C-alpha positions as CSV (number, residue, x, y, z in Angstrom):
1,M,-18.4,-2.2,23.6
2,A,-17.7,1.4,22.6
3,D,-14.5,1.4,24.7
4,L,-13.4,-1.8,22.9
5,D,-14.0,-0.3,19.5
6,S,-12.1,3.0,20.4
7,T,-9.2,0.9,21.8
8,R,-9.0,-1.1,18.6
9,E,-9.1,2.0,16.5
10,A,-6.3,3.6,18.6
11,L,-4.2,0.5,18.3
12,A,-4.7,0.3,14.6
13,A,-3.7,3.9,14.2
14,R,-0.6,3.3,16.3
15,Q,0.3,0.3,14.2
16,R,-0.1,2.3,11.0
17,G,2.1,5.0,12.5
18,V,4.8,2.6,13.5
19,L,4.8,0.9,10.1
20,D,4.9,4.2,8.3
21,D,7.9,5.2,10.5
22,L,9.7,2.0,9.9
23,L,9.2,2.1,6.1
24,A,10.4,5.7,6.0
25,G,13.5,4.9,8.1
26,R,12.3,7.0,11.1
27,L,12.6,5.8,14.7
28,P,9.1,5.3,16.2
29,D,8.7,6.4,19.8
30,G,9.9,3.8,22.3
31,F,11.8,1.6,19.8
32,D,15.4,0.6,19.7
33,A,17.4,2.4,17.0
34,R,19.5,-0.6,15.9
35,G,16.5,-2.9,15.8
36,T,14.5,-0.3,13.9
37,A,17.2,0.1,11.3
38,M,17.4,-3.6,10.7
39,T,13.6,-3.9,10.5
40,T,13.5,-1.0,7.9
41,R,16.1,-2.8,5.8
42,V,14.1,-6.1,6.0
43,L,10.8,-4.3,5.0
44,H,12.5,-2.5,2.1
45,R,14.1,-5.7,0.9
46,K,10.7,-7.4,1.0
47,R,9.1,-4.6,-0.9
48,S,11.9,-4.6,-3.5
49,D,11.7,-8.4,-3.9
50,A,8.0,-8.0,-4.7
51,A,8.8,-5.3,-7.2
52,L,11.4,-7.5,-8.9
53,R,8.9,-10.3,-9.2
54,A,6.5,-7.9,-10.8
55,A,9.1,-6.5,-13.2
56,E,12.1,-8.8,-13.8
57,E,13.8,-6.2,-15.9
58,L,14.8,-4.3,-12.8
59,Q,17.6,-6.8,-12.3
60,F,19.3,-5.2,-15.4
61,L,19.4,-1.7,-13.9
62,P,22.7,-1.3,-12.0
63,G,22.2,-0.3,-8.4
64,W,18.4,-0.5,-8.7
65,R,17.9,-1.8,-5.1
66,Q,19.7,1.1,-3.5
67,H,17.7,3.5,-5.7
68,F,14.4,1.7,-5.0
69,H,15.1,1.7,-1.3
70,A,15.8,5.4,-1.2
71,W,12.7,6.0,-3.3
72,A,10.6,3.7,-1.1
73,G,11.6,5.5,2.1
74,E,10.0,8.6,0.7
75,H,7.0,7.0,-0.9
76,P,4.7,4.8,1.2
77,Q,3.2,1.8,-0.6
78,A,-0.1,2.8,-2.1
79,G,-1.1,-0.4,-3.8
80,C,0.5,-3.6,-5.0
81,A,4.0,-4.3,-6.4
82,H,3.0,-3.4,-9.9
83,D,1.9,0.0,-8.6
84,D,5.3,0.4,-6.9
85,V,7.1,-0.4,-10.2
86,L,5.0,2.1,-12.1
87,A,5.6,4.8,-9.6
88,F,9.3,4.0,-9.3
89,V,9.8,4.1,-13.1
90,D,7.9,7.4,-13.3
91,H,10.3,8.7,-10.6
92,L,13.3,7.4,-12.7
93,R,12.0,9.1,-15.8
94,Q,11.6,12.4,-14.0
95,H,15.1,12.3,-12.6
96,T,16.9,11.1,-15.8
97,G,19.7,13.4,-16.7
98,A,20.9,14.0,-20.2
99,S,24.2,12.3,-19.3
100,D,22.6,9.2,-17.8
101,D,22.8,6.9,-20.8
102,E,22.7,3.7,-18.7
103,L,19.3,4.7,-17.2
104,A,18.0,5.9,-20.6
105,E,18.8,2.5,-22.1
106,W,17.2,0.7,-19.2
107,L,14.1,2.8,-19.6
108,R,13.9,1.6,-23.3
109,L,14.3,-2.0,-22.1
110,H,11.5,-1.4,-19.6
111,E,9.2,-0.1,-22.4
112,V,9.6,-3.5,-24.2
113,Y,8.7,-5.4,-21.0
114,D,5.8,-2.9,-20.4
115,G,4.5,-3.4,-24.0
116,V,5.0,0.2,-24.9
117,R,7.5,-0.8,-27.7
118,R,8.2,-4.1,-29.3
119,V,11.9,-3.8,-29.9
120,A,14.9,-2.0,-28.2
121,W,18.6,-2.1,-28.9
122,V,20.2,-1.6,-25.5
123,K,23.4,-2.4,-23.6
124,I,22.9,-4.7,-20.6
125,G,25.9,-5.6,-18.5
126,G,28.3,-4.2,-21.0
127,R,26.8,-6.3,-23.9
128,H,24.7,-5.0,-26.7
129,T,21.3,-6.7,-26.6
130,L,18.3,-6.8,-28.8
131,A,15.1,-7.0,-26.7
132,V,12.1,-8.1,-28.6
133,G,8.6,-8.3,-27.1
134,I,6.2,-10.9,-28.6
135,G,3.0,-11.3,-26.7
136,N,3.8,-11.7,-23.0
137,T,7.4,-12.8,-23.6
138,V,10.5,-10.7,-24.0
139,W,13.4,-12.3,-25.9
140,R,16.8,-10.9,-25.2
141,L,19.4,-11.6,-27.9
142,A,22.9,-10.6,-26.7
143,C,25.7,-9.8,-29.1
144,R,29.1,-11.3,-28.0
145,T,32.3,-10.2,-29.7
146,R,34.5,-13.3,-30.2
147,T,37.3,-11.8,-32.1
148,K,37.8,-8.4,-33.6
149,G,35.0,-7.8,-36.0
150,E,33.4,-11.2,-35.6
151,R,30.1,-11.3,-33.7
152,S,27.7,-14.1,-32.6
153,W,24.3,-14.0,-31.0
154,A,23.4,-15.7,-27.8
155,N,20.0,-16.0,-26.2
C-alpha cells in the first residue's frame, strides 16, 4: 500500500511539473515541441477567457490578451479567475508609463467596474465614454460626433 501511495505522489508531482512547464511555455521532458506550443496557447486562451468572464472590461483594453498571456507565462495561477484579474491589473499598474494614456484610461474604467470609483470619463475604441457604476451595473454612455460640434449620446 505504501508503494501505491508513493507512486501516486510521484505521478501527481510529475503532473504538476508538466502543467507548470506548459503554462510557462517551457518544453517538458519527453514532449513534442510543436504540440507543447499549441497546448500552451490553448491553456493560456482558456485562462484568459476565464479572466474575461470575471472582468468584462478587459475587452476594452487593446491587446489585452497578448499582455495577459505574456504575464500568465510568468505567473502561475494562484487562485480563481478573479485573483488572476487582480494580479494582472496590479501588474499593469506597476508597469504603466507616464506616456501610456490608453492604459491609464483603461485603469480608470476598471476602477468603475471594480467599485473603487463611481464615474470615469474615458476613451474606449476612439470614442469618449462616460462610465457610471450604480450597484453591480456599469453603464457606458458613448459620445458620438455626428457633425462638427454636434454630439449625441448612445448607450
